[in-house]
C-alpha positions in Angstrom: -55.1 19.0 127.4 -56.9 15.6 128.6 -58.8 11.9 127.5 -59.6 9.8 128.8 -61.3 6.2 127.5 -61.8 2.8 127.4 -59.2 1.2 125.3 -59.7 -1.1 122.4 -56.5 -3.3 121.2 -55.1 -3.9 117.8 -52.0 -5.8 116.4 -49.3 -4.9 114.0 -49.9 -3.3 110.2 -53.8 -1.9 111.0 -53.9 -0.1 107.2 -56.2 2.3 105.9 -58.1 -0.3 104.3 -59.5 -1.7 107.3 -59.4 1.5 109.3 -62.3 2.5 106.6 -62.8 0.0 103.7 -62.5 1.6 100.2 -65.9 0.4 99.1 -67.0 3.4 102.0 -64.9 6.2 100.2 -67.4 7.6 97.7 -68.3 9.7 101.1 -66.5 12.5 102.4 -69.2 13.1 105.5 -67.7 12.1 108.4 -70.6 10.7 110.3 -70.9 8.7 106.8 -66.9 7.1 107.4 -67.7 6.7 111.2 -70.6 4.4 110.6 -68.1 2.1 108.9 -65.1 2.4 110.9 -62.8 -0.7 111.4 -65.6 -2.8 110.4 -63.6 -5.2 108.5 -61.3 -5.8 111.4 -63.1 -5.6 114.3 -67.6 -6.0 113.4 -68.4 -4.6 116.7 -66.2 -1.6 117.1 -69.1 0.8 115.8 -71.8 -0.6 118.1 -69.4 -0.9 121.6 -67.3 2.8 120.8 -68.5 5.4 123.1 -66.7 9.4 122.7 -63.6 9.6 124.5 -62.4 5.8 123.9 -59.1 4.8 123.0 -57.3 3.2 120.2 -54.1 0.9 121.2 -51.8 -0.5 118.5 -48.7 -2.4 117.8 -46.3 -1.3 115.2 -46.9 0.4 112.2 -50.8 1.6 112.4 -52.3 3.7 109.8 -50.3 1.9 106.8 -51.5 1.6 103.4 -53.1 4.3 101.1 -52.3 8.1 102.1 -56.3 8.4 102.2 -57.8 10.7 105.0 -60.8 9.0 105.1 -59.1 6.7 107.8 -58.2 9.6 110.7 -61.4 11.5 110.1 -62.9 8.4 110.7 -61.5 7.4 113.7 -62.2 11.1 115.2 -66.0 11.5 114.1 -66.6 7.9 115.8 -65.7 9.4 118.8 -62.1 8.0 119.2 -60.2 10.6 121.8 -56.8 8.9 121.2 -54.5 7.0 118.6 -51.5 5.0 120.5 -49.2 3.2 118.6 -46.0 2.0 119.2 -45.2 3.7 115.3 -47.4 5.4 113.0 -47.1 4.9 109.4 -45.8 8.9 108.9 -48.6 10.1 106.2 -51.3 8.6 108.9 -49.6 10.5 111.4 -49.3 13.6 109.1 -53.2 13.1 107.8 -53.8 12.5 111.8 -52.5 15.7 113.0 -53.8 17.8 109.5 -57.3 16.7 111.3 -57.1 17.1 114.6 -56.8 13.5 115.6 -54.0 13.0 118.9 -51.6 10.6 118.7 -49.3 9.5 120.3 -46.3 7.0 120.2 -44.9 5.0 123.0 -44.0 1.5 122.3 -44.7 0.5 125.9 -47.9 1.7 126.1 -48.6 -0.7 123.5 -47.4 -3.4 125.0 -48.2 -2.8 128.3 -52.4 -1.9 127.2 -54.7 -4.1 127.0 -58.1 -4.2 125.7 -60.5 -3.1 127.7 -58.2 -1.1 129.9 -59.6 2.1 131.1 -56.4 5.0 129.9 -56.3 8.8 130.6 -53.5 10.7 128.2 -52.1 13.9 129.3 -51.0 16.0 126.2 -49.0 18.3 127.8 -46.7 16.1 129.7 -47.1 13.2 127.1 -47.8 10.9 130.1 -50.5 7.8 129.7 -52.2 6.4 132.8 -53.4 2.9 132.5 -55.9 3.3 135.2 -56.8 -0.3 135.4 -54.2 -1.8 136.0 -52.4 1.5 138.3 -49.5 1.6 135.3 -47.9 4.9 133.8 -46.0 5.2 130.2 -43.9 8.8 129.3 -45.3 9.1 125.3 -43.9 12.2 123.6 -45.2 15.3 124.7 -47.2 17.1 121.8 -45.6 20.5 120.9 -47.1 23.2 121.5 -48.2 24.0 117.8 -49.5 21.1 117.7 -51.5 21.0 120.1 -52.8 24.3 118.8 -53.7 22.4 115.9 -54.8 19.7 117.2 -57.6 21.9 119.9 -58.7 23.6 117.1 -59.9 20.4 115.1 -57.4 20.9 112.6 -55.1 22.8 110.3 -57.2 24.2 108.0 -59.1 25.2 111.7 -56.1 26.2 112.9 -54.6 28.7 109.9 -58.2 29.8 109.2 -58.2 31.4 113.2 -55.1 33.5 112.2 
C-alpha cells in the first residue's frame, strides 16, 4: 500500500478546531466537511489540494477536541496520508478508525518542505521526498492496521468479517 502526492506543511499544535472549525460540526457529511478542511489555518487548502496529496506537520497534530470530524474532513478532502513528528493520541486513534493513514516520523516532519513531492510505502514505513531525493524511516503499519485502512475504516473492517 502506497501514497504519493504534494505536501502541505504545517507547524506544531494544529488542533481539530482549525482542521475543521466548530461552526461546521452541524454536519457529518464528509463532502461538506471537506469543503471547509483547514480553512482557519490555510484558506486556500481546499482550492489547491488534489487527491493523493499529503499533510506534513510538526508536533502534536490533531490536538484539541476529540471530534472524529477532523480526520474525516482530511480524508474526504483527498489527503492520502498525514505525516507528523507526533500526533495527539485521540486523533491518532480516530484517524485509524476512519481509515486515514498517519505516520509519526520526526525526521521526515523536519526534512520535508511545503510543495515537495512525497511517496510513502506503508508496508515498509519508508517515506521518500522525491523532490529532494531523501528518504526517512517511519513506522510500518502493523498488518491489522493495514487491514483497517484498506477497508476504509474500522466499522467497514468489522462488517466485512
